[in-house]
N, C-alpha and C positions, 0 to 999 in steps of 0.2 A: 500424275498429269502428263509427264514426259513419256512414260511407258505407254499410256493410252494413245497418245499422239503417234508414237512409233508403230504400235500395233495397227492402228487405223490406216496409217500410211502404207504399211506392208501389205495389208489386205487389198487396198486400192491399186497398188503397184502390181501385185500378183494378178489382179483382174485385168489390168492393162496388157500384161504379157499374154494372158489367155486370149484376149480379144485379138492381139497380133497373130497368135497361132491360128485362130479361126480364119482370120483374113488371109493369111498365107495359104491355108488349105484351099481357099477359094480361087487361088491363082493357078491356072493350068500349067502342067509340066508335060513331059513326054507321055506319061501314063495317065489314063483316065481313072479318076476316083470319085466316089459319091460326094465327097466334100465340095467338088466343083459346082454341084447343083444345090448346095445348101441354101442359097438365097433365092432360088426359083420358087415363086408362089403360083399356085394353081387355083383357079376359080372353081371351088368345089361346093356345089349347091348354094351358090351366091356368096360364099365366104372365102376370102383369100387364105389358103392353107399351104404350109410348107410341103414341098414335094416329098421330103423324108417321111412325113406322116401318112402319105398315101400309097407308097410303093416300096418294094424291096429292090436292092441293086445287086448285080453280079457283073464281074468283069472277066469274061472268058479270055480276052486278049488284051494286050497293052493299050490299044486305042479304041477298043469296043466296050460298050457298057450296055447291059440288058436291064431294063426297068420293068418290073412286073407289078402292076397295080393290085392292091388288095381288093378293090372294087372295080370289076371290069367296065362298069358304066362310066368310070372316070377316065378311061383310056384316051378318048379324043381330047378331053380337057387338058390332060397331062401333055399330050403330044403338041397341042396348040401353045401351051405355056413354054415348052422347050423350044419350039420354033421361034417364039417371040423373044426369048431370052437373048442376051448379047454374047452367048457362048460360042457362036459360030457352029452350033450343032445342027445336023440335019437328021432329025429322027425319022425312022421308018416303023410303021405299025403293021404287025402281021395278024392282028385280031386278038392276041393274048398278051404279047409283050411288045415293048418299044425298044428297038435297037438303035443305038447311037454309035456311029463311027466318027471319031473326031479326026479332022485333017491333021496332017503332019505340021509341026510348028516350023515356020520360016525363021531365018536368022533375025529378020526385022521384028517379027512378032515376039521372039524371045527377048530382044532388047526392050520392047515395050513392057513386057511382063516384069523384067528386072527393074525397070524404072518405077512401075507400079508398086513392086515390093519395097523399094527404097522409100517411096512416099508413105506407105503404110507403116513401115518401121519408124520413120520420123514422127508420124502421128502418135505412135505408141510412146516414143521417147518424150514427146511434148506432154503427153498425158502424165507420164511419170514425173516429169519436172514440175508440172502443175501441182501434183499431189505433194511433192517435196516442199514447194513454196507454201502451200496451205499448212502443212505440218510445222514448218519453221515459224510461220506467223503465230500459230498456236503456242509454240514454245516460247517465242519472244514475248508474247502477251503474258504468259505465266510468270516469266522472270520479271517483267516490268511490274506486274501486280504484286509481286512478292510471294507468290504461291510456292515457287521453287527458287533455289539459290542459283547464282550465276554459274558456278562450277558445274552444277547438275545440268543447267541449260546448255553449256558448252559441250558437255559430254553427250547430251542428247542430240545436239546438232552434228557432232562427229559420227554418231551412230546412224543418223539420218542420211548423211553423205555416203556412208558405207553401203547402206541399204539402197540408195539411189543408184550408186555405181553397179551394185550387184544386178539390179533389174535392167539397167540400160545395157550392161554387158550381155545379159540374157537375150535381149531383143537383138543385139548385134550378132550373137551366135545363131539365132533363128534365121536372121537375114542371110548370113553367110551360107547356111545349109540350103536355104531356098534358092539362093543365087547359083550354087553349085548344081542343084537339081535342074534349074532352068537352063544352065549352060551345057548340060549333058546332051549329047546328040544321039 
C-alpha cells in the first residue's frame, strides 16, 4: 500500500518536472531553438495542428531559424500562425522556406522572461507538493484503517518527504540553469 503510493507519487512528480522542462524550453533565450515554437498551432485544413508536425527546423545562425514546411501549400498558413503568435517573430517567406530572425533581447525583456521562468517553476513545485499531499493522505488513511502499521506509515512519510525534496531540488536546478541562460548576453 505504502510502496504503491510512493511509486504513484514518484511518477506524477517526474511528470511535473518534465512539464517544467517543456515550459522552460518555450522561454526564449539569446539563441533561437525550435522549442520556442512548440505551442504554435497552425490551422491546417481546418484543424489546429502543432507547427512541429508540419515543418522541419534549421538554425543556421544564433538568432535565425529556417522553417521548411513538409507541404508547400501550408506555407502561408504557417507564416500567418507565426505572425499571430506572441513570440515577437517577424517571419519572411521566400516561397519555399520561412525565415525568422528574432530581435535581440533587451534587459527589460530578459527580466520578464526570468520572472516567467520563476512562475513556471513555482507552478511545478505546487504540483509536486499537491502530489505529496495526496500520497500522504493515502498513507494516513491506510494507517488509520489498519492496513499498515504506524511505523511503516512513518517510514513511508519520510521516504515521501525525501522524494518531494529530490523533485523540488530538480526544479530549482532547472530554474537556475534557465536563469543563467537568460542572463547571458
